[in-house]
Structures are given as structure tokens and as C-alpha cells.
N, CA and C atoms as an extended XYZ file, in Angstrom:
225
Properties=species:S:1:pos:R:3:atomname:S:1:resname:S:1:resid:I:1 pbc="F F F"
N        27.729      -78.907        1.777 N   MET     1
C        26.662      -79.484        2.593 CA  MET     1
C        25.960      -78.341        3.304 C   MET     1
N        24.647      -78.323        3.243 N   GLY     2
C        23.882      -77.262        3.881 CA  GLY     2
C        23.792      -77.436        5.382 C   GLY     2
N        23.378      -76.383        6.042 N   ARG     3
C        23.289      -76.399        7.503 CA  ARG     3
C        22.366      -77.508        8.011 C   ARG     3
N        21.225      -77.686        7.364 N   ALA     4
C        20.283      -78.730        7.791 CA  ALA     4
C        20.920      -80.109        7.658 C   ALA     4
N        21.636      -80.342        6.556 N   ALA     5
C        22.294      -81.641        6.364 CA  ALA     5
C        23.375      -81.855        7.416 C   ALA     5
N        24.100      -80.787        7.765 N   GLU     6
C        25.121      -80.885        8.802 CA  GLU     6
C        24.494      -81.283       10.136 C   GLU     6
N        23.377      -80.662       10.451 N   GLU     7
C        22.716      -80.958       11.720 CA  GLU     7
C        22.199      -82.393       11.762 C   GLU     7
N        21.629      -82.861       10.660 N   VAL     8
C        21.136      -84.241       10.594 CA  VAL     8
C        22.299      -85.218       10.740 C   VAL     8
N        23.401      -84.954       10.036 N   ALA     9
C        24.565      -85.840       10.126 CA  ALA     9
C        25.099      -85.886       11.555 C   ALA     9
N        25.184      -84.736       12.186 N   ALA    10
C        25.678      -84.679       13.563 CA  ALA    10
C        24.784      -85.484       14.494 C   ALA    10
N        23.477      -85.335       14.342 N   LEU    11
C        22.548      -86.069       15.201 CA  LEU    11
C        22.621      -87.567       14.959 C   LEU    11
N        22.714      -87.978       13.710 N   GLN    12
C        22.787      -89.402       13.403 CA  GLN    12
C        24.029      -90.025       14.029 C   GLN    12
N        25.153      -89.359       13.917 N   TRP    13
C        26.398      -89.918       14.438 CA  TRP    13
C        26.396      -89.956       15.958 C   TRP    13
N        25.743      -88.985       16.573 N   GLN    14
C        25.689      -88.965       18.028 CA  GLN    14
C        24.778      -90.062       18.565 C   GLN    14
N        23.692      -90.338       17.861 N   HIS    15
C        22.686      -91.252       18.392 CA  HIS    15
C        22.782      -92.680       17.853 C   HIS    15
N        23.553      -92.895       16.801 N   HIS    16
C        23.661      -94.228       16.213 CA  HIS    16
C        25.111      -94.617       15.904 C   HIS    16
N        26.012      -94.510       16.877 N   PRO    17
C        27.412      -94.807       16.583 CA  PRO    17
C        27.648      -96.261       16.185 C   PRO    17
N        26.811      -97.185       16.650 N   GLN    18
C        26.993      -98.594       16.295 CA  GLN    18
C        26.826      -98.819       14.799 C   GLN    18
N        25.902      -98.091       14.174 N   LEU    19
C        25.732      -98.209       12.725 CA  LEU    19
C        26.989      -97.749       12.003 C   LEU    19
N        27.602      -96.706       12.511 N   CYS    20
C        28.824      -96.189       11.894 CA  CYS    20
C        29.965      -97.184       12.014 C   CYS    20
N        30.013      -97.916       13.111 N   LEU    21
C        31.079      -98.905       13.298 CA  LEU    21
C        31.024      -99.998       12.242 C   LEU    21
N        29.846     -100.266       11.733 N   LEU    22
C        29.692     -101.305       10.724 CA  LEU    22
C        30.064     -100.814        9.331 C   LEU    22
N        30.210      -99.511        9.179 N   GLN    23
C        30.464      -98.917        7.864 CA  GLN    23
C        31.680      -97.994        7.898 C   GLN    23
N        32.752      -98.431        8.520 N   VAL    24
C        33.938      -97.587        8.690 CA  VAL    24
C        34.440      -97.008        7.374 C   VAL    24
N        34.652      -97.808        6.325 N   PRO    25
C        35.155      -97.221        5.076 CA  PRO    25
C        34.224      -96.158        4.495 C   PRO    25
N        32.936      -96.419        4.544 N   LYS    26
C        31.959      -95.465        4.003 CA  LYS    26
C        31.960      -94.167        4.813 C   LYS    26
N        32.032      -94.269        6.115 N   VAL    27
C        32.013      -93.102        6.986 CA  VAL    27
C        33.283      -92.274        6.794 C   VAL    27
N        34.441      -92.929        6.756 N   THR    28
C        35.683      -92.173        6.582 CA  THR    28
C        35.726      -91.493        5.217 C   THR    28
N        35.241      -92.153        4.181 N   ARG    29
C        35.197      -91.537        2.843 CA  ARG    29
C        34.283      -90.323        2.859 C   ARG    29
N        33.135      -90.439        3.478 N   CYS    30
C        32.171      -89.336        3.547 CA  CYS    30
C        32.768      -88.144        4.293 C   CYS    30
N        33.401      -88.399        5.412 N   ILE    31
C        34.023      -87.323        6.179 CA  ILE    31
C        35.125      -86.662        5.355 C   ILE    31
N        35.974      -87.471        4.754 N   HIS    32
C        37.072      -86.930        3.954 CA  HIS    32
C        36.557      -86.076        2.800 C   HIS    32
N        35.543      -86.555        2.126 N   ASP    33
C        35.016      -85.851        0.954 CA  ASP    33
C        34.266      -84.560        1.299 C   ASP    33
N        33.750      -84.473        2.512 N   ASN    34
C        32.903      -83.330        2.872 CA  ASN    34
C        33.469      -82.420        3.950 C   ASN    34
N        34.618      -82.730        4.475 N   LEU    35
C        35.157      -81.986        5.609 CA  LEU    35
C        35.271      -80.492        5.341 C   LEU    35
N        35.719      -80.114        4.173 N   GLU    36
C        35.897      -78.683        3.880 CA  GLU    36
C        34.576      -77.923        3.800 C   GLU    36
N        33.471      -78.641        3.672 N   HIS    37
C        32.162      -77.999        3.555 CA  HIS    37
C        31.405      -77.945        4.877 C   HIS    37
N        31.931      -78.563        5.890 N   ILE    38
C        31.229      -78.617        7.179 CA  ILE    38
C        31.804      -77.543        8.083 C   ILE    38
N        31.013      -76.518        8.317 N   ASN    39
C        31.479      -75.355        9.058 CA  ASN    39
C        30.882      -75.242       10.458 C   ASN    39
N        29.794      -75.941       10.698 N   MET    40
C        29.138      -75.853       11.992 CA  MET    40
C        29.995      -76.556       13.053 C   MET    40
N        30.305      -75.845       14.124 N   GLU    41
C        31.203      -76.366       15.152 CA  GLU    41
C        30.696      -77.674       15.761 C   GLU    41
N        29.406      -77.755       16.024 N   SER    42
C        28.871      -78.978       16.640 CA  SER    42
C        29.003      -80.172       15.693 C   SER    42
N        28.849      -79.948       14.393 N   ALA    43
C        29.018      -81.037       13.422 CA  ALA    43
C        30.471      -81.491       13.375 C   ALA    43
N        31.403      -80.542       13.428 N   ARG    44
C        32.829      -80.889       13.430 CA  ARG    44
C        33.188      -81.670       14.701 C   ARG    44
N        32.649      -81.255       15.838 N   GLN    45
C        32.910      -81.963       17.088 CA  GLN    45
C        32.343      -83.381       17.038 C   GLN    45
N        31.172      -83.526       16.446 N   SER    46
C        30.575      -84.855       16.305 CA  SER    46
C        31.443      -85.745       15.430 C   SER    46
N        31.988      -85.181       14.352 N   MET    47
C        32.857      -85.966       13.477 CA  MET    47
C        34.138      -86.365       14.195 C   MET    47
N        34.700      -85.451       14.959 N   GLU    48
C        35.904      -85.784       15.715 CA  GLU    48
C        35.624      -86.911       16.704 C   GLU    48
N        34.494      -86.826       17.378 N   SER    49
C        34.111      -87.879       18.327 CA  SER    49
C        33.914      -89.211       17.609 C   SER    49
N        33.281      -89.153       16.456 N   LEU    50
C        33.062      -90.373       15.686 CA  LEU    50
C        34.379      -90.977       15.223 C   LEU    50
N        35.289      -90.148       14.746 N   LEU    51
C        36.596      -90.652       14.307 CA  LEU    51
C        37.353      -91.303       15.461 C   LEU    51
N        37.282      -90.713       16.632 N   LEU    52
C        37.926      -91.315       17.807 CA  LEU    52
C        37.275      -92.646       18.171 C   LEU    52
N        35.958      -92.694       18.109 N   LEU    53
C        35.240      -93.928       18.391 CA  LEU    53
C        35.636      -95.027       17.401 C   LEU    53
N        35.653      -94.684       16.125 N   LEU    54
C        36.045      -95.660       15.099 CA  LEU    54
C        37.472      -96.129       15.306 C   LEU    54
N        38.366      -95.205       15.623 N   ALA    55
C        39.770      -95.564       15.837 CA  ALA    55
C        39.938      -96.466       17.050 C   ALA    55
N        39.148      -96.241       18.078 N   ASN    56
C        39.237      -97.078       19.282 CA  ASN    56
C        38.616      -98.453       19.097 C   ASN    56
N        37.511      -98.519       18.386 N   ARG    57
C        36.777      -99.777       18.246 CA  ARG    57
C        37.217     -100.621       17.053 C   ARG    57
N        37.670      -99.977       15.986 N   ARG    58
C        38.068     -100.670       14.760 CA  ARG    58
C        39.370     -100.065       14.218 C   ARG    58
N        40.459     -100.164       14.982 N   PRO    59
C        41.684      -99.449       14.602 CA  PRO    59
C        42.269      -99.865       13.249 C   PRO    59
N        42.298     -101.132       12.949 N   ILE    60
C        42.893     -101.569       11.677 CA  ILE    60
C        42.012     -101.165       10.506 C   ILE    60
N        40.717     -101.349       10.640 N   THR    61
C        39.793     -100.945        9.583 CA  THR    61
C        39.856      -99.438        9.371 C   THR    61
N        39.950      -98.702       10.462 N   MET    62
C        40.032      -97.243       10.374 CA  MET    62
C        41.314      -96.814        9.660 C   MET    62
N        42.422      -97.388       10.041 N   LEU    63
C        43.699      -97.043        9.415 CA  LEU    63
C        43.688      -97.379        7.931 C   LEU    63
N        43.199      -98.540        7.586 N   THR    64
C        43.114      -98.945        6.185 CA  THR    64
C        42.225      -97.985        5.402 C   THR    64
N        41.110      -97.608        5.984 N   SER    65
C        40.184      -96.679        5.325 CA  SER    65
C        40.819      -95.311        5.120 C   SER    65
N        41.523      -94.825        6.127 N   LEU    66
C        42.178      -93.520        6.004 CA  LEU    66
C        43.265      -93.540        4.935 C   LEU    66
N        43.999      -94.628        4.850 N   LEU    67
C        45.028      -94.739        3.819 CA  LEU    67
C        44.415      -94.763        2.419 C   LEU    67
N        43.267      -95.386        2.295 N   LYS    68
C        42.608      -95.452        0.986 CA  LYS    68
C        42.074      -94.093        0.542 C   LYS    68
N        41.582      -93.275        1.473 N   VAL    69
C        40.998      -91.990        1.077 CA  VAL    69
C        42.038      -90.882        0.956 C   VAL    69
N        43.204      -91.068        1.541 N   SER    70
C        44.216      -90.012        1.470 CA  SER    70
C        44.998      -90.108        0.171 C   SER    70
N        45.441      -88.975       -0.291 N   SER    71
C        46.267      -88.960       -1.508 CA  SER    71
C        47.695      -89.355       -1.134 C   SER    71
N        48.503      -89.798       -2.092 N   PRO    72
C        49.888      -90.165       -1.790 CA  PRO    72
C        50.674      -89.022       -1.127 C   PRO    72
N        50.364      -87.780       -1.474 N   ALA    73
C        51.067      -86.643       -0.871 CA  ALA    73
C        50.737      -86.475        0.602 C   ALA    73
N        49.568      -86.969        1.039 N   GLN    74
C        49.157      -86.844        2.440 CA  GLN    74
C        49.708      -87.966        3.298 C   GLN    74
N        50.247      -88.999        2.714 N   ARG    75
C        50.696      -90.163        3.495 CA  ARG    75
C        52.035      -89.956        4.112 C   ARG    75
């Protein structure tokens, strides 16, 4: 993911967290698939904040989503 895409993603998550709450599986899959490519500190902090928000607001959906995206070795 390029720097511009990282910045856009960070801004979207900071300013529209309610949209992310409606798409927990999609958001967790996206984070999981792209985490190794996101190097900008502010983008990583935004993702951490988003993950905490999702875990607090939708704990069961979040847990189910994380289990689906993780490999058996990570469980």
C-alpha cells in the first residue's frame, strides 16, 4: 500500500468509525491482509484505535472475524 493510500485509510477510519462498525469482517480482513505493508506510524495508530473500537462495540463479531482471518497456526 502506498503512502497516499495509507493516509487516506487513516483519515477515513478516524472520521467515519460508524461505517467501519457496520463492516467488521471486511475491515478486519483488510487490516490483516495489509498490515505488513503499512509502515506509516499514524496509519498504524489509526488501525489500532479502530481495532479497539470494533472490539469494544462489536466484541463477538470482532472475535469471529479475527478467527476467520487467522491461520490455524495463529490460533
